[in-house]
N, C-alpha and C positions, 0 to 999 in steps of 0.2 A: 643879203650880206654874202660876199664871196669869200670862202675859206682860203687860207694860205697853204698852198701845196709845198712839199719839200722843194727847196731852191737848188738848182744845179750849181756846182762849184764855179766860181769865177775864174777867169784865165790866170789871175795872179793868186796862187794858193796861199793861205795864211801860214805864218810861222807859229808853231805851237809854243805858247809860253812855258817856261820852266814850271814843272809841277802840275801841268794840265791833267785833270783827272776825269777820264771817260766814265768812271763809275759814280761820279758825284750826283746824288739824286736831285740836287738843286738845278744842275744842268739839264737833266732829263725832264724835270718839271716844266722847263721852258721850251726845249727843242731836242731833236736828234741832231748831233753835231756833224752834219753831212759834209760841210766844208773841211772840217778837221780830218774826217775820215779820208776825204779825197786827197788831202795833203799827205797822209800816211801812204796811201796806195801809190802816189806819184813819186814819193821820195824814199822814206825809210819805213817800209810797210810794217815791220815788227817794231813796236814802240814800248819802252819801259814806262809803265803807268804807276806812279807812286800812289799809295793808299794810306790813310790814317789808321792807327791801331783800332779806332772805333768801327772799322769795317768788319770786324770779326776775325781778322787775320793779323798776325804779328810778324809777317815776313817782309813788310815794306812795300809790297805791290805785286804786280803781275805784268806779263808781256801781252800786248794787244796785237791780235792777228786781224788785219784789215782786208787782205786780199782774198778773193773767192778761192783761189787755189790752196792757200795756206789753211783757211778754215776747213775746207773739205778734207785736206790731208790729215789734220788733227782729228777730224770727226771719224775718219775711216780707221785710223790706227789706234785701236783701243788698248793694245798691248803697251804701246809707248806713251799714250796720253790717257791717264786714268781719271775717271770721274769719282771714284771711291775715295781717293786720298784726301781731297779737300772739299768734296761735293761739287755740284755743277753751278752753284750760285756764286757770282763774282763778288758780292758784297752782302754781308749780313748786317743786322742792327747792332748798335752799341749794347753791350751786355749779353750778347749771345754766349751761352756757356759752353764749355767743353763737352758737357753731357748732352746738351741740345744738339751740338754738331755731330756727336757720335750716334745719336738716335737717327738723324737724317742719313748718315753714312750707311748705317746697317739695315735700314728698312725701306728706303725709297728706291723704287726701281731705277729711277734716273741717276741715282748715286751708287749703283752697284755695277761692277765690271764683269765681263765674261770671265769664267764660264757660268758663274752663278746667275748673272743677268740673263744669259741665254736660256737657262732652265726656267726661270720665272717668266720670261717673256713668252715661252712656248705655252705656258698655262694661260696667261693674260690675253694673248692674241686670239684665243678662241672667241672672245667677244667682239673682235674687229675684223673677222673674215668678210669678204665681199657678200657672202650669203647672209651673215648676221646683220650687216649694214643694210642690205637690200630689204630685209624684213621690216626695217624701221621707216623706209622711205615714204610710204603712203601715210602713215601716222604723222610723220614730221611735216609732210606737205600740208596736211589739214591743219596742223598746229601753226605753221607759218602763215597760212591764209587767215586764220583767226587772229593771230597777233597783229598782222598788218591792218585787217579790217577794224579791229577794236581801236587801234591807234588812230586810224583815219577818222573814226567817229568822234574822237576827242577834239580834233581840229588842230591842236598844238600840244607840245609837251617836250619831254626829255627823251630823245631818241635812244640814249644808252639804256636807261632803265626800262623803257616801255617797249622797245623793239629789239635792239642788239642783244640784250641780256637774255631775253625770254626763250628764244629757240634753243641755244646751247644748254640752258638749265633744264628745259623740258626734255631735251635729248638725253641728258645724263639720267634724269628721272626715269625716262622710258627704258634706257639701256640697263640700268642696274636695279630697277624696282623701287627707287625712292618714291614715296608718295608725293604726288604733284603738289599737294598743299604744303609740303616741307621744302619745296625748291627755294623759297625766299630765305629760309634759314641757311641753306647751303650757299646761297649768294652772299649773305652777310658774313658767314664764317670765312669764305674764301677771300673776300675783300679784307677782312680783318687780319687774316693770316699773312697776306702779302702786303698789307698797307703799313708796315712798320716804319717806313720813311715818310708817310703821308700824314699830316696833322689831322685830316678828316677822320681818321680811324684811330681810336684810342684804346681799343682792346689789345691786351698782350697777345702777340701772334701765337705764342705757345698755347695759350688758352683756347684760341680759335681752332688751332690745329687739333687740340685734344677733343674739342667738341665734334669735329668731323670724324676723328678716329673712333670716338665712342659710339657715335651714331652708326657708323659703318660696321663696326664689330658686332653690335647688336643685330644688325641686318644679316650679317654672315652667320651668326649663331642661330637665328631663326630659320634660315634656309638649310643649315646643316641638319637641323632637327626635323624640318618639314620641307622636303625638296619640292620645288615647283619648276615650271617650264620658263625659267628666266635665266639671265646671264649670271646672277649671283650663285644660283644653284650649280650652274655649269662650272664656275670657277672654284667653288669650295669642294665640289665632288669630283673634280677632274682627276683623271688617272694618267698623268704624264710623268714619266720617270718615277712612277710609283706614288705620286701624290698630287693633291690640288693645293690651292692657297690656304694657308692657315688664317684664322680670324684676324690676327693682327696684320698679316701681309695684305689681306683684302682691305683692311682699314687704311693702310698707307697707300694702297692703290687708289682708293677713293679720294684721298688727299691729292694725289697726283692728277686724277681726273678733274678735280676742282680747279686746278691750274690749267692743264692742257686742254680740257674739254669745255671749260667755262670762260676763264679770263682771256685766254689767247683768242678763241673764236669770236667772242663778243667784241674784242678790240679790233680784230681783223674786219668785222662787219662795220664797226663805227668808222675806222679809217677808210674803209672802202666807200662808205657813204660820203665822207668828206671829199674823197678823190673824185667821185662822180659829180658832186656839187661844184667842185673847182674845174671840172672838165665836162661841161654840158654836152659836148659832142659825143663823149663816151657814154653818157647817160642815155642820150637819144639812140645810140647804137645798141646799147643793152636792151632798152625797152622794145626795140623792133626785132632784134636778132637773137638775143640771149645766148651769146657764144659760150661754149663749154670751157674755153680758155680763160674766162673772166675770173674764176675763183682763184686760180694760181697767180694771176697778176695782182689781185687784191691782197693775197698773202705776201707776195714779194714787196709790194708797195708799203704795206703796213708793217711787216716784220714784227709781229707782236712781242716776241722774245728778242730783245736787243742782243743779248749775249748769254752764253753759258761758258763755263770754264773747264779746263782739264789740268792735270798736274803731271809733269814729265816723270816717268819712272826710271829714266836713265839719261845720262848726258846725250844731247842730240843737237840737231840744227834744223831750223825751219825758216824759209824765206831769207836765207843768208845770215840769220842770227843764231849764234850758239845759245842753247838753252840747257841749263844745268839740271841735274836730277833734283826733284823736289820743288822746282820753280813752277809757278802757275802760268797758264796761257789763257787769255780770253778769246773765245771764238765769236767775233763780232759779226753776227749775221746782218745787222743793220748797215754795215759797210760792204760786206761781201755781196749783198743783193743789189748794190748799185755800182758794182765793179765795171768800169768802162771796158775792160779787156774781155768781159763775158757777155754783157748786155749792150745791144745797140740802143743809143739814146736812153740810158737808164733812168733819167729824171723825167721821162715822158710816160704818163700813165696810159697804157695801151692794152685793152682787154682782149685784143686778138694776138698778143705776143705769143709766138710759138716758133721754136722751142723756148721754154722758160725754165732754165735749170737753177731756179732759186734755192736757197738753203733755209727758207722760212719754216720748214718742218724739222729743223735741227740738223741739216746736212744729211749725209748718208751714213752708213755703217750701223753699228749695234744699236745706237740710240735714236735711229730714225723714228719719227712720231708714229705711234701705233694708230692714232686716230686721224691720220691725214685724210683718208677717204671720207670719213664721217664729217670732218671739217669742211671739205670741199662740197659735200652734199648740203650741209646746213647753209653755207654761204650762198650756193645757187638757189636753194629753196626760198630763203628769206628775201633775196633781191628780186626773184620772180614775183613774190607776193607784194613787195613794195612797188614794183613796176605796175602791177595790176591794180592795186588799191590806192596808191598815193603817188602817181607818176609826176606830179608837180611839186613834190616835197621841196622845201627850201629852208635854209638856215636862218634863224632869227637872233642868234647871239654867238659869242665866241665859245669854242670848246674849252673845257676845263681839263687840263692834263693831270695824269696820275703822277705823283712824286715817287719815283722808284729808281733804283740803280740798274735794273735789268728788264723792266717791262715797259713797253711802249703803249701806255694805256691812256684812255680818255674816260673820265668819270662822268661828265655831263655834256650834252650837246643839245641846246634848245633849238627846236625846229617848228615850222608850221607844216602839218602833214598834207594839207590840201587847200 
């Protein structure tokens, strides 16, 4: 079975119907709206997107930024475009409380603006230095080989749960000292936390987040009392600007890792596999040459985080559109990463693409993904292992998409490994 790749926009671009909602989880459960994004880029790149009150916001909607230049501008200018005001999430679930929103605003690194963000990031980035990532490479390579070999021995199965999920989870466990036997719990909690729009997940997302928070805070407390040679000890005992992470700050950091280090990387791996299956010439190229540029093209192609948002702190203008103070803008990476003004043949999956100025790691600026180098490493290692152990992998059924307003996720992908 040949998977369906993203389709290039047709010469005649569609007219958006009144009320078209780019944040509708039913839309994302079916597809990424590439043709509609192309229409925005070609015509009125900044688009007013209405939202129902059930989105968690009562301001009527937000502005969609579709062009690479506009998304990058809003990413860089943290003074003018705040993540703290309304958080980075473009749409919450119905019933999201004011208290729940406030907890996210005050505690999640991704929802904190400079200068406080800068202080916290200085502490957290100790775990993501090139040296820190380098110390993980041999262990993660061995894990990737074992994951691929075990899957190949099964003959067939679900690529998402058996391959794509495993290395990111094991990397998190390796990085922060989570017991490997607990990684399945972290997987379930992160799915439940983000699955508020998906009927497969029925656990209250606040309960799932509380489970991760409680687990991580216990871990931080143990390392505070008994320091060890691991990243948790480094973070809670750090002396940067006079302090390290508190137990609750570390807990919320682990929640963020569960999204940035688990959900996004596994979805990049899954979409990357689908892209290789749809483009066998690229798979043959990868198997024989293993180009280092492949990981970034996989991230661009997948764009696991469809969008984050910012809120204007003053009256301004972007892309020719006036934006009033307090209005939200959606930074649509899934559109920016296919911008014809930036990428040659953007709907061609090309693992030798270089340069590749994609915004799949959140653009540039203060909130650039701390784990970008770890994600690149994991993607390269797992595809090397797949190429070695299951070079003739093929798809046996359609992928099942994740129902979400902001995550480009795949829940299940049936394959024959060899």
